[in-house]
C-alpha positions in Angstrom: 5.0 22.9 -11.6 7.8 21.6 -9.4 8.7 17.9 -9.4 9.2 15.9 -6.2 11.3 12.9 -5.6 9.8 9.9 -3.7 11.5 6.8 -2.7 9.4 3.6 -2.9 12.0 0.8 -2.7 11.1 0.6 0.9 7.4 0.3 0.0 7.9 -2.9 -2.1 10.1 -4.4 0.7 7.4 -3.6 3.3 4.6 -4.8 1.2 6.3 -8.1 0.5 7.2 -8.6 4.1 3.9 -7.7 5.7 1.6 -9.3 3.2 3.3 -12.7 3.2 4.0 -12.8 7.0 1.0 -13.8 9.1 0.8 -12.7 12.7 2.3 -15.2 15.2 -1.1 -16.3 16.3 -3.1 -16.2 13.0 -6.5 -17.7 12.4 -8.0 -18.9 9.1 -11.5 -18.0 10.4 -12.6 -21.4 9.1 -12.2 -20.3 5.4 -9.7 -22.5 3.6 -9.0 -19.7 1.1 -7.7 -17.4 3.7 -4.2 -19.0 3.9 -3.9 -19.1 0.1 -5.1 -15.5 -0.4 -3.0 -14.0 2.4 0.2 -15.3 0.8 0.3 -13.7 -2.6 2.6 -11.3 -4.4 1.8 -7.6 -4.2 3.3 -5.0 -6.6 3.2 -1.2 -6.8 2.8 0.9 -9.9 3.8 4.5 -9.3 4.2 7.6 -11.5 7.5 8.4 -13.1 7.4 11.8 -11.6 5.5 13.1 -8.6 4.2 16.6 -8.9 3.9 19.0 -5.9 0.4 20.1 -5.1 -1.2 17.4 -7.4 -2.7 14.1 -6.6 -0.3 11.4 -7.8 -1.9 8.0 -8.3 -0.2 4.9 -7.0 -1.7 1.5 -8.0 -1.5 -1.5 -5.8 -1.8 -4.8 -7.7 -2.5 -8.2 -6.2 -1.3 -11.5 -7.8 -4.9 -12.8 -7.2 -7.1 -9.7 -7.3 -10.5 -11.5 -7.5 -11.4 -11.8 -3.8 -14.4 -13.7 -2.7 -17.2 -12.1 -0.7 -16.2 -11.2 2.8 -12.6 -10.3 1.9 -11.2 -6.7 1.8 -7.8 -5.1 1.4 -6.6 -2.2 3.6 -3.8 0.1 2.7 -1.8 2.2 5.3 0.8 4.7 4.2 3.3 6.0 6.7 5.5 9.0 6.0 8.9 8.0 7.2 10.8 11.1 5.9 9.7 14.3 4.3 10.5 18.0 4.1 8.9 20.2 6.7 5.3 19.5 5.4 4.2 15.9 5.2 2.3 14.9 2.0 -1.5 14.3 2.0 -2.1 10.6 1.6 -5.3 8.7 0.9 -4.5 5.0 1.3 -7.1 2.9 -0.6 -7.1 -0.3 -2.6 -6.5 -0.5 -5.6 -5.4 3.1 -6.0 -3.8 5.4 -3.4 -3.2 9.1 -3.9 -0.2 11.0 -2.6 -0.1 14.8 -2.8 3.3 16.2 -1.8 3.0 19.7 -0.3 6.6 20.8 -1.1 9.6 19.8 -3.2 12.2 17.4 -1.6 12.9 13.9 -0.7 10.0 11.8 0.6 10.3 8.3 2.0 7.0 6.4 2.5 6.2 3.0 3.8 3.1 1.1 2.7 1.3 -1.7 4.5 -1.2 -3.8 2.6 -3.4 -6.2 4.7 -6.0 -8.8 3.8 -9.1 -8.7 6.0 -11.9 -11.2 6.1 -15.3 -10.9 7.7 -17.4 -14.0 7.6 -21.2 -13.6 7.7 
């Protein structure tokens, strides 16, 4: 089985930037917890080696993982650079799968967003 190299330093940078930076016109939706929960640390746990053709599990960890009812986390993974074939990606919280289709350098960006839907 061939190994693949993935660069995730950009991921941590993007997660830290997007999670802790509210939109210019943000709204708390009337829930006092929204501001607190939307400004927390996010970390990524990834495999030591990525295998081509196999699902590689990436775990996204929140500083405050116990979210009250109405809160959800969305994960978007963008392929910024890859060999000819882009990897298959299933962006979910708390675990995301990345399946590279060929050997080579892959650069991926991850956006983690907190969503709230009041009843």
